[in-house]
N, C-alpha and C positions, 0 to 999 in steps of 0.2 A: 504494500500500500504506500509506504513512504517513497518507494521508487517512482510511483506515479505522480506523487506530489512534486518530487524533484524534476521529473520529465515535463510536467505541465508548467512549472516555474520557468524552466529553460525555454520552452516554446513561447511563453508569454513575456519573456524578457524581464522576469522578476529577479532582483538581485539575490544572491545567495544568503546574505544576512537576513533578508526578509523571509526567505524560504525556510530558514531554520525556525523562525517563529511559527510558521504554519505546521511544520513537522512536529514541533513540541506541542502545539495545540492538539494535533491529531492524536498524539500519544496519550493524552488525558481523556480521550473519548472512550467510554466503555465499549468493548468489542460487541456487545449485544445490540448497541445502538445502530451499528452499520453492517453487521454480519448478514450475509446473503445478498448484498448489493454488489453490482459490478465495480471492481476496484477503481477504474478511471472515473466513474461517477462519484464515488466517495471522495476521491482526491479533488475533483472539480467542486464538490459541495464545500469542502474545507477552504479551498481558495476563494470560493464565492463569498463565504462568511468572513474570512480573515482580511481579504484585500478588496472586497466588493467587485470582483471580476464578474461581469455578466455571464450567465450560463450559456447564452448563445455564442459568445466570443470563445468560450472554452470548447464548445462543439465545433467551431470553425477550425481551431488549431489541432484538434484531435477528433477525427471522424468517428471513432468508436464511442465517444461520449454522447449521452442523450440529454438534451436540454431539459426535458420534462423531468427526468429522473434526478438530475442535479438539483433542480428547484425543490422537488419533493424531499430529497435528502437534506438539503440545506435547512428547510423548515424543521425537520426532525432533529438535526444535530445542533441547531442554533443555541439551545440552552447550555450545551456542554462547551462549545467552542468559544462563545463570547466571554464566559466567566474565566476560562483557562487562558484566553489570549491576553487579557488585561494583565494577569499575573506574569505570564511568560514575557511579554513585551518589556516590562520593567526589569525582569531578571536579565534578559539578553542585553539590554542597554547598559545595565550596571556592569556586566562582565566586559563588554566592549568599550566602556567608557564614553558612550554616546549620551547626548542630552536631547 
């Protein structure tokens, strides 16, 4: 799953530092929340929530992604990602010395 997040970040020209935040947010999502879904759609949903990348744009850079599934998963995963992302963002910025 993390490989798909990295692949989509590369195709969408998202910097590696930002991609780390998305991967860390994904790691905090319980497996039962996304299990059974196609991996590229889960990765697209995480990027949709973390970076506000439109699902249609993800579908254009990765033909195997499904716009409808990404939006559905994003709604289901929102409660996990948004709370984790705020915490992760501050941790990553503290480690990297960013402000």
